[in-house]
Structure formats: C-alpha cells, structure tokens
N, C-alpha and C positions, 0 to 999 in steps of 0.2 A: 718702651723702656720705663723704668721706675722714676717717679718724681715725688718731690716733697711739696707740701702746701704751706708756704711761708706765713700766710695770714692765720691759718689754723695753728701753726707752731707758736706764733706769738701769743695767741689766746691760751693755748695749752700750757705754755711756759708759766704764765701767771698762776694758773690752777696748780700746776705741779710744784712750783716754788712754795706756795702756801701749804701744800700737803707735806712737803719735806720739812718745812719750818715747824709744823705741828708735831711731827713724830721724831725729829732728831735735834739734838742740841747743836751740832754742827755737822755739815758735810764739808770735809777739807781735802785739799789735794796738794801733792808735791808733783810738779810737772817738769820732767826732764826732756821732753820731746821737742825737737825743732823741725818744723815742716821743711821738706826738701823740694816741694813742688810736684813730686811724683805721687801716685796713688799710695795709700797706706792701709795696711791690714792691722787692725787693733785686736789683740787677743786678750780676753778678759775672763777671769775665774767667775763662777756663777754659784752663789750660795743662798740667795734670798729673793723673795718676791719683789723687793725694792730695786734690784739691780738695773732693770731696764729704765726705770724712772730716774734713778741717779745718773745713769749713763746719758740719758737725754739732756738733763740739766748740765752735766759736765760739758757736753759738746756745745750746748747753747751758750754757756757762760764763759768757758775757758778755751776749749780746743777750737771751736768755731769752724769746723770742717763742713764740707758738703758730704755728709756721712750717711750711710745706709746700713741696714742690718738684716740678717737672716732671722726669721722667726717661724716657729712651728705653725702649721695650718690651724691646729686647734687653738693656739694662742691668739691668732689673728681673728678667728671666728668669735672668740670670747671678747676680744678687745680690738675691734676693727679700726679704731681711730689710729692705731699704730701705723697703718698704711700711709696716713697723711704726714707722718713724721719720718718716713724713710724705710719702714720695714717691708719686706716682701717674703712670701711664704716658702716653706720647704716641708715636705712630708717625709719624715724619717723612715716611715714604713715602706716607702716606694723608692727603689733604686733609681728609676727613671726620673722621679720628681727631684731627688737629691742631686742627681747629675745635672739636670736642667737648671736648677737653682744655683749650683756652684758655677756653672758656665756663665750664667748671667752675672754672678758676683765677680767673676774674673774679668768680664768685659768692663765692669765699672772700675775695677782696680787699674786696668790697662789704659783707661781713658782719664786717669788722674783723680778719680774719686776715692773716697775713704770708705772702708767697710769695717763695721764692728761685729765681732764674732765671739760667741761663748763656745769655745771649742770642746767643752765637756759634753755639750749637747743637751744637758738637763741641769736642774738644781741639785747640788750635793752639799752636805754639811761643810761648813767652813774649814774644819780641821781634818777632814778626810785626806789621807795621803796613801799612795801617791795620787796626784791629779791624773786622771785618765781622759785623754782626748780622743774624739772621733778623728777620722782621717781627713776631714774636710779642710782643715787649715793647711796641711801639707799639700793637698791637691791644689789649693789656690796659689800657694807659693810656686808651684811648678808651672801653673798656667799664667801667673803674673810675676815672673822672676825679678822684675826691676822695681817692684813696689817696696816701700818701707815696711818693716815688721816692727810693730810697737807693742810691748807688753804692758798690760794695765792690770793692776791688782786692787781688789776691793777687800777691805777688812772693817767689820763693824763690831762694836763692843760697848758695854757699859763701863764707865770710868767713875768720875767724881760727880756727875750731874744726874738729874732726874731722868733725862732721856738719853738714849744711846748716841754714840758718836760713829760717824761713818768716815773712814779714811780711804783715800785713793792715792795710789802711786802710779804715775804714768812714766814708764821707763824710756830711756834713750832707744833709738832704732837699733835693732839687732842685726848682725851679719848672719847670713844663712847661705847654704849651698843647695840650690834647687836641683842639683844633679844627684843628691843623696837619695837613696830609695825612700819611698813614702813612709814606710813603717819606721825606719831609722830617724827620718826627719821629725816624725810625730813624737818620738821619744825625746829627741833633743828639745822640742818645743815644750813638752811637759816639764822637763827638768829646768828649763830657763824660767818658766812662769812660776814653778814651785819655789825656786830659789828666791825670786823677787817677793813672792807672797810671804814666805817664811821670814825674810828680812823685814818686811813691813810689819808683820805680827810682832817681831822682836822689838822693833823701834817703838811701837805703840805700847807694848807691855812695860818697856823701860822709860816711857814718856819722853822719848827723843823725837818730838814732833815740831820742833821750832821751824823747820823748813816748809811746813804745810800752811797753805793759805785757804781761807774759807771760800767755798763755792756758794754755800747757803748757810746763813746764820739762823739758828732756831729762835723761837719765841722765848721770852723771859719765863723762867720756871719758878716753882716754889722756892728752890734753893737760891736762885738769883735774887728774889724778893727778900728772902730772909737775910742774905748777906748785905743787901742795901740798907735794910732796917738797922742792922748791927753797926754799919758804917756811919749812919746818920745819928745814932744815939750812943756815942762812945762812952759817956759817963755811966750808962746803965749796962752796957754790954762789953765794955773794954776788958774787964777782968776775964769774962768767959771766952773772949776771943784770943787770949794769950795761950 
C-alpha cells in the first residue's frame, strides 16, 4: 500500500514554501470543511503547473490530512519525489491501469484516508467552461459511498501587487447519491465545482476576500518597499500619496 515519507515531507515543505513565497504575493484560503473522521475525496480544478505544489502546502499548513493523490505516470517519471509525499501513478492510456489505480484509491478512502483528485484529468485554462471531468470521481464515490466529498477551487490572478495572488476555497462537504448513474453523477460534480469556482472568481474580482487567510505570505516586493518609503517620509511624499 502507498505510504508517505514524513521526514522528506518536512524538508520538501521548507523548499516548497520558499518557492511559493518567491513567485506569489500571497497564497490564501477560505476553509469551510470540517473533518468528519471518514475518508474524504477532494475534487480540485486544474489550470496551472503550480496546482500540485500549492495543494501540498495547503494540506501541510491547513488541512493536515493523511492525504494521497493520483498522478500520471509521466508526471511521476519527471518528478519522482511526488511518490514520497503521497502520489501514486495512473496511466490514462491504459484502462487496466486506470481501473487498478482507482480501486487502490477507493481502498484508501474506505480506510479513512483522504484523496486529492484533479477530475479534469489534465491542465486546462482557468476560464474554460464547462469544466469537463473524467469519470474517475464518480467511480470512486460509488466504490466509497460513505466518504466526504469536498470541493476545492483554485483561482490565481494579478491584482494590485507585483506578483500574482493565489486564492483557494475549500467548500463544505457535499451530499451525493452514489446510486445515480456514473455519467449523471459526473455532470452533477462538474456543475457543483463550476458553481464554486465561478463564485470564487466573482469574489476575487470584486475584492470580497476578507474571509481568506494566508497559507503562504510572499516576500516583500518592489511595491511593498516603495510604500514603506512613502510612509516613512510623509513630508516628501504625503502630497503624492493623497
């Protein structure tokens, strides 16, 4: 069975935090999920190279679950260290491989573990609609019908700072009917995650982000330093700051 390497995770977390601090002004999260003690399937939209690294830090800093993730065989060949932080492979080109990996994932969920899944199966532009899911999420909910279903949405954008902002919304557990046909259940999941993602986008666009808390705070930027200078020299810059 799959296992994580706590010592490696601790070291990797230090490196990953520095990487995120360098490239983002903030990584912030609004967390509405309350663990139930059961296994949990987290469904996450996938639009950037950063998603897996942000997800790792989110779990490390905030969710703190015994979490695992399905990852493409090609991705694991390129970045084998992901095995040590809970990833295990799936070959989307092989039905046998997909079925075996999903069965293993269902065992984890039924044993009370958490599973992180990008149900789109690949990276797609953040604004592409509709979200189109592979059938794996619905398969898992049928195999592990008593697990929590947790929608997670990622939205990244440039706002007022030199570096982009990364916003995360972790939704409350969703009710689902595991008896619904897989195709219909997949459409329901697509609609639920799309609604949450569009809500997150709307809140960010309208700067309604008071409920978000930092997971990672970025380094001081040129804009931060310029603002500090203006604040420290009010006589010279007071008029310009009005």
